[in-house]
C-alpha positions as a Markdown table, in Angstrom:
| # | Residue | x | y | z |
|---|---|---|---|---|
| 1 | Met | 53.9 | -46.7 | -30.4 |
| 2 | Ile | 52.9 | -43.5 | -28.6 |
| 3 | Thr | 55.8 | -41.3 | -27.7 |
| 4 | Lys | 56.0 | -39.3 | -24.5 |
| 5 | Arg | 55.5 | -36.1 | -26.4 |
| 6 | Lys | 52.4 | -37.4 | -28.2 |
| 7 | Lys | 51.1 | -38.8 | -25.0 |
| 8 | Thr | 51.6 | -35.5 | -23.3 |
| 9 | Glu | 49.8 | -33.7 | -26.2 |
| 10 | Lys | 46.9 | -36.1 | -26.1 |
| 11 | Thr | 46.6 | -35.7 | -22.3 |
| 12 | Gly | 46.6 | -31.9 | -22.7 |
| 13 | Ile | 43.8 | -32.1 | -25.3 |
| 14 | Ile | 41.7 | -34.3 | -23.0 |
| 15 | Val | 42.3 | -31.9 | -20.1 |
| 16 | Leu | 41.3 | -28.9 | -22.3 |
| 17 | Leu | 38.1 | -30.7 | -23.4 |
| 18 | Ile | 37.3 | -31.4 | -19.8 |
| 19 | Val | 37.8 | -27.8 | -18.8 |
| 20 | Leu | 35.6 | -26.6 | -21.7 |
| 21 | Val | 32.8 | -29.0 | -20.7 |
| 22 | Leu | 33.0 | -27.9 | -17.1 |
| 23 | Met | 33.0 | -24.2 | -18.1 |
| 24 | Leu | 29.9 | -24.7 | -20.3 |
| 25 | Gly | 28.2 | -26.7 | -17.6 |
| 26 | Ile | 28.9 | -24.5 | -14.6 |
| 27 | Pro | 26.0 | -22.0 | -15.2 |
| 28 | Ala | 23.5 | -24.8 | -15.6 |
| 29 | Cys | 24.9 | -26.6 | -12.6 |
| 30 | Gln | 24.8 | -23.4 | -10.5 |
| 31 | Lys | 21.3 | -22.8 | -11.6 |
| 32 | Gly | 20.2 | -26.3 | -10.6 |
| 33 | Val | 22.2 | -26.4 | -7.3 |
| 34 | Ser | 21.1 | -23.1 | -6.0 |
| 35 | Gly | 17.5 | -23.7 | -7.0 |
| 36 | Glu | 17.4 | -20.5 | -9.1 |
| 37 | Lys | 14.5 | -20.2 | -11.4 |
| 38 | Glu | 13.1 | -17.6 | -13.8 |
| 39 | Leu | 11.2 | -15.1 | -11.7 |
| 40 | Gln | 7.8 | -13.8 | -12.7 |
| 41 | Asn | 7.8 | -10.0 | -13.0 |
| 42 | Ile | 4.9 | -8.3 | -11.3 |
| 43 | Thr | 4.0 | -4.6 | -10.6 |
| 44 | Val | 2.7 | -3.1 | -7.3 |
| 45 | Ile | 1.2 | 0.3 | -7.7 |
| 46 | Leu | 1.3 | 2.5 | -4.6 |
| 47 | Asp | -1.5 | 4.9 | -3.6 |
| 48 | Trp | 0.9 | 7.8 | -2.9 |
| 49 | Val | 4.5 | 8.5 | -2.3 |
| 50 | Pro | 6.4 | 5.7 | -0.5 |
| 51 | Asn | 5.8 | 5.8 | 3.2 |
| 52 | Thr | 5.7 | 3.4 | 6.2 |
| 53 | Asn | 2.2 | 2.2 | 5.3 |
| 54 | His | 4.1 | 0.3 | 2.6 |
| 55 | Thr | 7.1 | -1.0 | 4.7 |
| 56 | Gly | 6.1 | -4.6 | 4.6 |
| 57 | Ile | 6.3 | -4.6 | 0.8 |
| 58 | Tyr | 9.8 | -3.1 | 0.8 |
| 59 | Val | 10.9 | -5.5 | 3.5 |
| 60 | Ala | 9.6 | -8.5 | 1.4 |
| 61 | Lys | 11.5 | -7.2 | -1.5 |
| 62 | Glu | 14.8 | -6.5 | 0.3 |
| 63 | Asn | 14.7 | -9.7 | 2.4 |
| 64 | Gly | 14.1 | -11.9 | -0.7 |
| 65 | Tyr | 10.6 | -13.1 | 0.3 |
| 66 | Tyr | 9.2 | -12.3 | -3.1 |
| 67 | Asn | 12.2 | -14.0 | -4.8 |
| 68 | Asp | 11.6 | -17.1 | -2.6 |
| 69 | Glu | 8.1 | -17.2 | -4.1 |
| 70 | Gly | 9.4 | -16.9 | -7.7 |
| 71 | Leu | 8.4 | -13.2 | -8.0 |
| 72 | Glu | 10.4 | -10.2 | -9.1 |
| 73 | Val | 8.4 | -7.2 | -7.8 |
| 74 | Glu | 8.5 | -3.6 | -9.2 |
| 75 | Ile | 7.0 | -1.0 | -6.9 |
| 76 | Ile | 5.8 | 2.2 | -8.7 |
| 77 | Gln | 3.9 | 5.3 | -7.9 |
| 78 | Pro | 0.7 | 6.0 | -9.8 |
| 79 | Ser | 0.9 | 8.4 | -12.7 |
| 80 | Glu | -2.4 | 9.4 | -14.3 |
| 81 | Gly | -5.3 | 7.9 | -12.5 |
| 82 | Gly | -5.3 | 6.2 | -9.1 |
| 83 | Ser | -4.2 | 2.7 | -8.3 |
| 84 | Ala | -7.7 | 1.3 | -8.6 |
| 85 | Asp | -8.1 | 2.5 | -12.2 |
| 86 | Leu | -4.6 | 1.2 | -13.2 |
| 87 | Val | -5.1 | -2.2 | -11.5 |
| 88 | Ala | -8.5 | -2.6 | -13.1 |
| 89 | Ala | -6.9 | -1.7 | -16.5 |
| 90 | Gly | -4.2 | -4.4 | -16.0 |
| 91 | Lys | -1.4 | -1.9 | -15.6 |
| 92 | Gly | -0.3 | -3.7 | -12.4 |
| 93 | Glu | -1.1 | -6.9 | -10.7 |
| 94 | Phe | -1.6 | -5.4 | -7.3 |
| 95 | Gly | -2.2 | -1.9 | -5.9 |
| 96 | Ile | -2.5 | 0.0 | -2.6 |
| 97 | Ser | -6.0 | 1.5 | -2.2 |
| 98 | Tyr | -8.6 | 2.2 | 0.5 |
| 99 | Gln | -11.9 | 0.8 | 1.5 |
| 100 | Glu | -13.7 | 4.0 | 0.6 |
| 101 | Gln | -12.1 | 3.9 | -2.9 |
| 102 | Val | -13.0 | 0.3 | -3.5 |
| 103 | Thr | -16.6 | 0.9 | -2.2 |
| 104 | Tyr | -17.0 | 3.9 | -4.5 |
| 105 | Ala | -15.4 | 2.2 | -7.5 |
| 106 | Arg | -17.6 | -0.9 | -7.2 |
| 107 | Thr | -20.9 | 1.0 | -6.9 |
| 108 | Ala | -20.2 | 3.7 | -9.6 |
| 109 | Glu | -22.2 | 4.0 | -12.8 |
| 110 | Asn | -19.2 | 2.3 | -14.5 |
| 111 | Pro | -17.9 | 0.0 | -11.8 |
| 112 | Leu | -14.3 | -1.1 | -11.6 |
| 113 | Pro | -13.7 | -4.8 | -11.2 |
| 114 | Ile | -11.3 | -4.5 | -8.2 |
| 115 | Val | -11.3 | -6.5 | -5.0 |
| 116 | Ala | -9.6 | -5.9 | -1.7 |
| 117 | Ile | -7.4 | -8.9 | -0.8 |
| 118 | Ala | -5.6 | -7.7 | 2.4 |
| 119 | Ala | -5.9 | -4.9 | 5.0 |
| 120 | Ile | -2.5 | -3.3 | 5.7 |
| 121 | Ile | -3.7 | -1.7 | 8.9 |
| 122 | Gln | -6.5 | -3.0 | 11.1 |
| 123 | His | -8.0 | 0.3 | 12.3 |
| 124 | Asn | -8.2 | 3.6 | 10.5 |
| 125 | Thr | -5.3 | 5.9 | 11.4 |
| 126 | Ser | -6.4 | 8.6 | 9.0 |
| 127 | Gly | -8.2 | 11.8 | 9.6 |
| 128 | Phe | -8.4 | 15.6 | 8.9 |
| 129 | Ala | -5.6 | 17.7 | 10.2 |
| 130 | Ser | -4.9 | 21.4 | 10.4 |
| 131 | Leu | -2.7 | 23.9 | 12.3 |
| 132 | Val | -4.1 | 24.6 | 15.7 |
| 133 | Asp | -4.6 | 28.3 | 15.0 |
| 134 | Met | -7.2 | 27.4 | 12.3 |
| 135 | Asn | -9.5 | 26.2 | 15.0 |
| 136 | Ile | -10.9 | 23.3 | 12.9 |
| 137 | Lys | -12.4 | 20.9 | 15.5 |
| 138 | Thr | -15.3 | 19.3 | 13.7 |
| 139 | Pro | -16.6 | 19.0 | 10.1 |
| 140 | Ala | -18.8 | 22.0 | 10.8 |
| 141 | Asp | -15.6 | 24.1 | 10.8 |
| 142 | Phe | -14.8 | 23.0 | 7.2 |
| 143 | Glu | -17.2 | 25.7 | 5.9 |
| 144 | Gly | -15.4 | 28.7 | 4.5 |
| 145 | Lys | -12.0 | 26.8 | 4.5 |
| 146 | Ile | -9.6 | 25.6 | 1.8 |
| 147 | Tyr | -9.1 | 21.8 | 1.7 |
| 148 | Gly | -6.0 | 20.4 | 0.1 |
| 149 | Gly | -6.5 | 17.0 | -1.5 |
| 150 | Trp | -5.4 | 14.7 | -4.3 |
| 151 | Gly | -8.4 | 15.0 | -6.6 |
| 152 | Ser | -10.4 | 11.8 | -5.9 |
| 153 | Pro | -14.2 | 11.9 | -6.3 |
| 154 | Met | -14.4 | 9.7 | -3.2 |
| 155 | Glu | -12.5 | 12.3 | -1.3 |
| 156 | Glu | -15.0 | 15.0 | -2.2 |
| 157 | Ala | -17.9 | 12.7 | -1.4 |
| 158 | Met | -16.5 | 12.0 | 2.1 |
| 159 | Leu | -16.2 | 15.8 | 2.8 |
| 160 | Lys | -19.7 | 16.4 | 1.5 |
| 161 | Gly | -21.2 | 13.7 | 3.7 |
| 162 | Leu | -19.4 | 14.8 | 6.8 |
| 163 | Met | -20.3 | 18.5 | 6.4 |
| 164 | Glu | -23.9 | 17.7 | 5.7 |
| 165 | Lys | -24.0 | 15.6 | 8.9 |
| 166 | Tyr | -22.8 | 18.7 | 10.8 |
| 167 | Ser | -25.2 | 21.0 | 8.9 |
| 168 | Ala | -22.4 | 22.8 | 7.2 |
| 169 | Asp | -22.7 | 24.2 | 3.6 |
| 170 | Tyr | -20.4 | 22.1 | 1.4 |
| 171 | Ser | -20.6 | 24.7 | -1.4 |
| 172 | Lys | -18.6 | 27.0 | 0.9 |
| 173 | Leu | -15.7 | 24.7 | 1.0 |
| 174 | Glu | -12.9 | 25.3 | -1.5 |
| 175 | Ile | -11.0 | 22.2 | -2.7 |
| 176 | Val | -7.5 | 22.5 | -4.0 |
| 177 | Asn | -5.5 | 19.6 | -5.5 |
| 178 | Ile | -2.1 | 19.5 | -3.8 |
| 179 | Gly | -1.2 | 16.0 | -5.1 |
| 180 | Ala | 1.7 | 14.5 | -3.2 |
| 181 | Ser | 2.8 | 17.9 | -1.7 |
| 182 | Asp | 4.1 | 17.9 | 1.9 |
| 183 | Phe | 1.3 | 18.3 | 4.4 |
| 184 | Leu | 3.1 | 20.7 | 6.7 |
| 185 | Thr | 4.3 | 22.9 | 3.8 |
| 186 | Ser | 0.8 | 23.0 | 2.3 |
| 187 | Val | -1.0 | 24.0 | 5.5 |
| 188 | Thr | 1.4 | 26.7 | 6.3 |
| 189 | Arg | 1.2 | 28.2 | 2.7 |
| 190 | Asp | -1.6 | 27.0 | 0.5 |
| 191 | Val | -4.5 | 25.3 | 2.3 |
| 192 | Asp | -6.3 | 25.2 | 5.7 |
| 193 | Phe | -6.5 | 21.5 | 6.3 |
| 194 | Ala | -5.9 | 18.1 | 4.6 |
| 195 | Trp | -6.7 | 14.4 | 5.1 |
| 196 | Ile | -3.6 | 12.6 | 6.4 |
| 197 | Phe | -2.4 | 9.4 | 7.9 |
| 198 | Tyr | -1.3 | 10.2 | 11.4 |
| 199 | Gly | 1.5 | 7.6 | 11.3 |
| 200 | Trp | 3.2 | 9.7 | 8.7 |
| 201 | Asp | 2.3 | 13.4 | 8.7 |
| 202 | Gly | 1.1 | 13.4 | 12.3 |
| 203 | Ile | 4.4 | 11.9 | 13.5 |
| 204 | Lys | 6.3 | 14.4 | 11.3 |
| 205 | Ala | 4.4 | 17.3 | 13.0 |
| 206 | Glu | 5.4 | 15.8 | 16.4 |
| 207 | Leu | 9.1 | 15.7 | 15.5 |
| 208 | Glu | 9.0 | 19.2 | 14.2 |
| 209 | Glu | 7.1 | 20.3 | 17.3 |
| 210 | Ile | 4.3 | 21.8 | 15.2 |
| 211 | Ser | 0.9 | 21.7 | 17.0 |
| 212 | Ile | -1.9 | 20.3 | 14.9 |
| 213 | Asp | -5.5 | 19.5 | 15.5 |
| 214 | Phe | -6.2 | 16.0 | 14.3 |
| 215 | Met | -9.8 | 14.7 | 13.7 |
| 216 | Leu | -9.6 | 10.8 | 13.7 |
| 217 | Leu | -12.5 | 9.7 | 11.5 |
| 218 | Gln | -13.9 | 7.1 | 13.8 |
| 219 | Glu | -14.2 | 9.8 | 16.5 |
| 220 | Val | -16.6 | 11.6 | 14.2 |
| 221 | Asp | -18.6 | 8.4 | 13.5 |
| 222 | Leu | -17.7 | 4.9 | 14.7 |
| 223 | Arg | -18.7 | 3.5 | 11.2 |
| 224 | Leu | -15.7 | 5.4 | 9.8 |
| 225 | Asp | -13.3 | 2.9 | 11.3 |
| 226 | Phe | -12.7 | 1.3 | 7.9 |
| 227 | Tyr | -9.7 | -0.4 | 6.3 |
| 228 | Thr | -7.2 | 2.1 | 4.9 |
| 229 | Pro | -4.9 | 1.4 | 3.3 |
| 230 | Leu | -5.5 | -2.1 | 1.8 |
| 231 | Ile | -4.2 | -4.2 | -1.1 |
| 232 | Ile | -6.3 | -4.7 | -4.2 |
| 233 | Ala | -6.2 | -7.0 | -7.2 |
| 234 | Ser | -8.4 | -7.2 | -10.3 |
| 235 | Glu | -11.2 | -9.7 | -10.7 |
| 236 | Ala | -9.3 | -11.0 | -13.8 |
| 237 | Thr | -6.2 | -11.8 | -11.7 |
| 238 | Ile | -8.4 | -13.5 | -9.1 |
| 239 | Asp | -10.1 | -15.6 | -11.7 |
| 240 | Glu | -7.0 | -16.4 | -13.9 |
| 241 | Asn | -4.1 | -16.5 | -11.4 |
| 242 | Pro | -5.2 | -17.2 | -7.8 |
| 243 | Gly | -1.8 | -18.9 | -7.2 |
| 244 | Leu | 0.0 | -15.6 | -7.9 |
| 245 | Ile | -2.1 | -13.8 | -5.3 |
| 246 | Glu | -1.3 | -16.5 | -2.7 |
| 247 | Lys | 2.4 | -16.2 | -3.4 |
| 248 | Phe | 2.4 | -12.4 | -3.3 |
| 249 | Leu | 0.4 | -12.3 | 0.0 |
| 250 | Arg | 2.5 | -15.0 | 1.6 |
| 251 | Ala | 5.7 | -12.9 | 1.0 |
| 252 | Thr | 4.0 | -9.6 | 1.8 |
| 253 | Gly | 2.6 | -11.0 | 5.0 |
| 254 | Lys | 6.1 | -12.1 | 6.1 |
| 255 | Gly | 7.3 | -8.6 | 5.3 |
| 256 | Tyr | 4.7 | -7.0 | 7.6 |
| 257 | Leu | 5.2 | -9.5 | 10.4 |
| 258 | Phe | 9.0 | -8.7 | 10.2 |
| 259 | Ala | 8.1 | -4.9 | 10.5 |
| 260 | Ile | 5.9 | -5.6 | 13.5 |
| 261 | Gln | 8.6 | -7.5 | 15.3 |
| 262 | Asn | 11.6 | -5.4 | 14.1 |
| 263 | Pro | 10.5 | -1.8 | 13.5 |
| 264 | Glu | 13.9 | -0.2 | 13.4 |
| 265 | Glu | 15.4 | -2.8 | 11.1 |
| 266 | Ala | 12.4 | -2.7 | 8.9 |
| 267 | Ala | 12.7 | 1.1 | 8.7 |
| 268 | Gln | 16.3 | 0.7 | 7.5 |
| 269 | Leu | 15.2 | -1.8 | 4.8 |
| 270 | Phe | 12.5 | 0.6 | 3.7 |
| 271 | Leu | 15.2 | 3.4 | 3.4 |
| 272 | Leu | 17.3 | 1.3 | 1.1 |
| 273 | Asp | 14.8 | 2.0 | -1.7 |
| 274 | Asn | 13.8 | 5.5 | -0.3 |
| 275 | Ser | 17.1 | 7.0 | 0.8 |
| 276 | Glu | 15.8 | 10.6 | 0.1 |
| 277 | Leu | 13.5 | 10.4 | 3.1 |
| 278 | Asp | 14.5 | 11.6 | 6.6 |
| 279 | Gln | 15.8 | 8.6 | 8.6 |
| 280 | Glu | 14.6 | 9.9 | 12.0 |
| 281 | Met | 11.2 | 10.5 | 10.6 |
| 282 | Val | 10.9 | 7.1 | 9.0 |
| 283 | Ile | 12.1 | 5.3 | 12.2 |
| 284 | Ala | 9.6 | 7.2 | 14.4 |
| 285 | Ser | 6.8 | 6.5 | 12.0 |
| 286 | Gln | 7.7 | 2.9 | 11.8 |
| 287 | Lys | 7.7 | 2.5 | 15.6 |
| 288 | Tyr | 4.2 | 4.0 | 15.6 |
| 289 | Leu | 2.8 | 1.9 | 12.8 |
| 290 | Ser | 4.3 | -1.4 | 13.8 |
| 291 | Gly | 1.8 | -1.5 | 16.6 |
| 292 | His | -1.1 | -0.8 | 14.3 |
| 293 | Tyr | -0.6 | -3.2 | 11.3 |
| 294 | Met | -2.3 | -6.1 | 13.2 |
| 295 | Gly | -3.9 | -4.0 | 16.0 |
| 296 | Asp | -6.3 | -6.3 | 18.0 |
| 297 | Ser | -6.4 | -8.9 | 15.3 |
| 298 | Thr | -4.6 | -12.3 | 15.6 |
| 299 | Lys | -3.6 | -12.3 | 11.9 |
| 300 | Trp | -2.2 | -9.7 | 9.5 |
| 301 | Gly | -4.4 | -8.7 | 6.6 |
| 302 | Thr | -7.7 | -10.1 | 7.6 |
| 303 | Met | -10.9 | -8.1 | 7.1 |
| 304 | Glu | -14.4 | -8.4 | 8.6 |
| 305 | Lys | -17.7 | -8.2 | 6.7 |
| 306 | Ser | -19.2 | -6.1 | 9.5 |
| 307 | Ile | -16.7 | -3.3 | 8.8 |
| 308 | Trp | -17.4 | -3.3 | 5.1 |
| 309 | Asp | -21.1 | -3.3 | 5.7 |
| 310 | Ala | -21.1 | -0.6 | 8.3 |
| 311 | Phe | -19.0 | 1.8 | 6.3 |
| 312 | Ser | -20.8 | 1.2 | 3.0 |
| 313 | Asn | -24.2 | 1.7 | 4.7 |
| 314 | Trp | -22.9 | 5.0 | 6.1 |
| 315 | Met | -21.9 | 6.1 | 2.6 |
| 316 | Phe | -25.3 | 5.0 | 1.1 |
| 317 | Glu | -27.3 | 6.7 | 3.9 |
| 318 | Asn | -25.3 | 9.9 | 3.2 |
| 319 | Asn | -26.1 | 9.7 | -0.5 |
| 320 | Leu | -22.5 | 9.1 | -1.4 |
| 321 | Leu | -23.2 | 5.9 | -3.4 |
| 322 | Gln | -25.4 | 5.2 | -6.4 |
| 323 | Gly | -26.4 | 1.8 | -5.0 |
| 324 | Arg | -25.7 | -0.5 | -2.1 |
| 325 | Leu | -22.4 | -2.3 | -2.0 |
| 326 | Glu | -22.3 | -6.1 | -2.3 |
| 327 | Ser | -19.6 | -6.4 | 0.3 |
| 328 | Asp | -19.0 | -10.1 | -0.4 |
| 329 | Met | -17.9 | -9.1 | -3.9 |
| 330 | Ala | -15.7 | -6.2 | -2.7 |
| 331 | Phe | -13.2 | -8.1 | -0.4 |
| 332 | Thr | -11.9 | -11.5 | 0.3 |
| 333 | Asn | -9.6 | -13.2 | 2.9 |
| 334 | Glu | -9.3 | -16.3 | 0.7 |
| 335 | Phe | -5.7 | -15.7 | -0.3 |
| 336 | Leu | -4.2 | -14.7 | 3.0 |
| 337 | Pro | -1.6 | -17.1 | 4.4 |
| 338 | Gln | -3.0 | -19.6 | 6.9 |
């Protein structure tokens, strides 16, 4: 016969066992119910310091678009070597680069197996900028000046080609590596002009009411309206993990579409990871760039063969390439979301 006390003890043991089972089962149940899964860690290597060219990537990270695709994304700045070299070497799955860098890299004596997979901005917003009192209006005025750059062979090749087109002596141009130094600080102290993205340094000059001369590249030659910046991957990633690229671009595309439609909110999301930047500057830059990501295209990220051919032909004609580019091998729209 079971006494009341024994019955109570037995009931208590059963309750305790049930509690223990539930406690042990909760993590597994939560994991299953919420749909959580182990995320794949990937690395995105920027081309420079974080700026609003990159906003869509930060939006995709902060809004959970990458997590929705099963990805955990780390965004890093390049250390030694550019993003193209690092992506080609497998140091990151994706990188931010430029059409001129991809073209130069794929036609070099020792070509890099990198491919452009999405254009971040449809039309070139970059060009050469200087303080107005330097009177640099065309590439002919580069002669005898000091250029501040980031040490890329492609950069030097571009300067040489432009100066020769304007019958200027390239040997009379001094090139100084200023790395990621601030443009306005550099041109008021160390150099005469630099290559900038107007959506960042140009907007900053406007806010600080500093007058600059800005030479948009396609105003020098229409064939210089190339894709810059763009996103690259290695041929190895394309061959071995095309599904990863589709996931990454699906989330990234959502990030840029969000930035197009919500520039101020996108700027605030960008600032969560880059709080050291000036908020007024970031918001103004974002408002400018949100109208340029897609430009006159109906789809974010797409690239045209005619643009790749026109620019690579210009480079080849100006003796900036060792051979002609096979543009079909240099870019693809295959992985962009439909």
